N, C-alpha and C positions, 0 to 999 in steps of 0.2 A: 504493500500500500504506500501511497505517496507520503502519508503522515510519518512513515518510518524511514523514508528515503533520505539519505545524505545527512542525517542528523549530526554525524561526526563533523561535518563541514560548517555547521551553523555558527560556530564560535567566531568566524570571520565577519559575521553580519551584525550590524547595529540594530536591525529590525528583522524579525521573523514572525510571520503571521500565517496561520493555517486555517482552512475553512473546508467543511465537508460539502458545501453546496455553493459553487462560484456564482450562481444566479443571485444569491443574496446580496452580493456586492455589485454585480453588473446591472441589476434592475435599478438600484439606487443611483448608480452613476449615470445611467441613461436619463434619469429624471433631471439632471443638470447639464446634459450634453447639448449645448447650443453654440459652443465655440470649441475649437480644436485643443487649445492649450488650457491646462488646469494646474493649479498649485496644490500640492499635497503637503499637509502638516501632520506629522505623526507625533503622538504623545502617549504617555501611559494610559490615557483615557480612550485612545483609539485614533481613528483617522478623520481628518477634516479635509474635504476636497472642495476647492473654490474655483468657480468660473466667473469671469466678469466680461462686460461689454460696454463700450462707450462711456465708461466712468459714470454710468447712470443706473446700472442694474448689476446685482451680484447674487450668485446662487452658491449656497453651501450645503454639502452633503455631509452629515455626521454619521460615521460608521463606528459605533461603540466597540470597545474592546470585547464586550460580552458576546458580540456577534460571531467572533472567531472562537474555535475550540482550542486554539493555542495562540497566544499573542505575547511576544517578548520584545522589549525595547531597552537598549542600554543607556540611552540619553533622555534628558527631560523633553527634548524636542528635536525633530529632524524635519527639514523642509526641502522640497525640490519641485521643479516644474516638470510636467510630462505631457506628451501628446495624448489627450483623452480619447480621441478617435482610435488611435492605434491600441491603446490599453483595452478598450471595449472589444475591438476585433480579436485580441488575444484571449480575453475572458470568455468569449463566445466562439472560440475556434472550433469546438466540437458541434456547434449549432445550438440553437435555442431550445430545440425539442428534447425531451427525455428519451434517451436511447439505451440506457442501462437499466437493469432491474431496480436499482435504487433511484434511478432518475437523476443522479447527481454527477456533476463534474467537481472533483476535489481540487483544491488550490493551495499552493504554498507560495508565499510572497516573501522575497528577501531583498534587503538593501544594505549595502556595506558602507554608505556614507558619501560625503561630498564628491561629486565627479564620477561616482560609480553608477552603473545601470541598475534599473529595477528588474530583478529576476522573478519570473513567474514559472512555476512548474504545475502543469495541469494534467490530471489523469482521469480518463473515462474508459470504462470497460477494459482495463488493462493496458490501454494505450497511453503512453507518457509523452507529453510535449513540453519542451523548454522554450521560453521566450525571454529575450534580453532587450529591455527598452531603455533607450538613451534618456538620461535625466539632464535638466538644465538648472542653472542657478536661479532660485526663485526671486521674483520681483516683490516689492512691497504690495500687499493686497490693499484694496481700497478700504479705508476706515470711514464708514458712514456715521460713526459716532452715535449709533442708535442705542441709547441708554434707557433702561427700564424706568429710570427716574423721570425721564422726559416723555414717557408714553401717556397720552391723554385719552386714547380709546383702545379698548381691547375686547375682541369678540372671539369666542371659541364655538365652532359649529360643526355639524356633520358635513362631510365633503359632498354628499349626494346632491344637495341643492345647488351648490356652486358649480358642480359639473354641468348641470343643466343651464345655468346662467352663462357660463363660458362657451358652451357648445352653440348657444344661440346669439352670440355677440354679432352685432351688425358690422360686417367687415368693411363697410364703406366709412365707418367712423374711425378717426385717427386716435381718439382718446376714450378711455373708460373713466367715467366720473364716479367716485365713491363718496357717498354722504353717510356720515355716522353722527348720530345725535341722541341726547338723552330724551328727546321728545319725538313724536311721529315725524317722519316715517321710520325712525330709528336706524335702519340700515338699508341703503338704496344704491343700486348700480344702474348707471345711465350711459347710453351711447347717443351720438348725434350724427346720423348718417344722411345719405341722400334721400331716404324715404321719411326723414323726420327723426324725432327723438324717441327712445324706448327706455322704460324704467322697470326694474325688478326690485321689489321691496320685501323686507322680512321684519315682522314685529319682533320685539325683544323677547316675547313669551312664546315664540314659535317653537314647536317641538324639535325643529332642526337646530335651534340655538341652545347651547349648553351653558354658556356664560356670556353675560353682556355687561360691560362696564364702559360708560361714556361720561367723561367729565366736561366736555364741551362739544358744541356742534362744529363739525369740520366737513368741508367739501373740497375735495382735491381731484385733479385730473391727472391721469397717467397714460403714457403712450401705450396703445394696445400692442404695438410691435415689441415693446420691452416686456410686457406681461405674458405674451403668448408662450414663451418657453416654459413658464411655470405650469402650464396645463399638463405637461408630462407628469410632474410630481402630483398634481391634483388628482389625476386619473388613478394613481397608485395609492392614494391616501384614504384614510378613514375619518380623520379629523383635521381641521384647519384652524389655526389661530391667525386672526387678522388684527394687526396693531398699527397705529399711527402715532407719530410723536408730534411735538409742538411745531415742528417745521413742515409737517405734512408728509414726511418720509413714510413709506409703506413697508411693513414686514409681513410676509406671508410664510407661516411655518406649517409644514405638512407633516403629520404623523403617519408613518408608513410601516405596516407589518410585513416582515419577511415571510418566506414560505415556511420557516421554522417557528413562526409566531413571535420572533423578537421584534423590538420596536426600534426604528431608525427615524431620523428627522432630516428633512430637507427644508432649507429656509431661503427665501428670496427677499432681497432688499431692492426697492425701486424708488428713485427720486421723483418728486412730483413734476409734472409738466408745467402746471400752473396752479395757483391757489385761487379759489373762487370765494369772494367775500360778500357777494350780493346774491340775488336770486339765482338758484341753480339752473333755472331754465335759460338764463341768458348766456 
């Protein structure tokens, strides 16, 4: 078995992670795959993989240490950039369908430190494949300075309702307007397209809403083109946390269950396109 392979050589690596089902990682990474290059930060808590675009949107996938059946890191933090497209191709090298009796591709991931490649060893049905992926020096990731102390509105709701909202977005609208208020309509999503404006509202006592906290009325618009990548995470998730801070920055945090029932999180940050201070219809 792969888990027993080459253990004698593990001492040369600063990071060794093993997984019985590679899909548990590849599915999460697919949810943030809207650019080729990703920054990986490994810590004793697990892996954080970050993808950014145009300094306006950032996606983070958090793959906790508990997702792996073996996870060992020798330093407080390791960081590198990697081609996410190539990484996903390697993780799904045996195909996405289950072809073994267990239905799993096992994975061993090794990294020896700065300048070294990321080594992947995958095994399915007795076939072993090694992949060596070039790593790059990481850039500073964007700091949106999204602090919980500055959060003015926070809603936790079931993902089902938002899947419907996002699937029916007017594609001729450049922006999605989000209104959150302590008063009616509480939570409203609006688009402004060629055929006119559309609105989807959710009362705070809706069975879809699990938690509703609004300290002030906020109406902000976000470019739909920047939010579209988050639909991948939305479709995988069971719960979503919607937060806005005093500047109108948006945080969408998706709770995703792996095939093994473990919990992972994917978070999107998006800067507002503009803040509306008068009638939302204008």
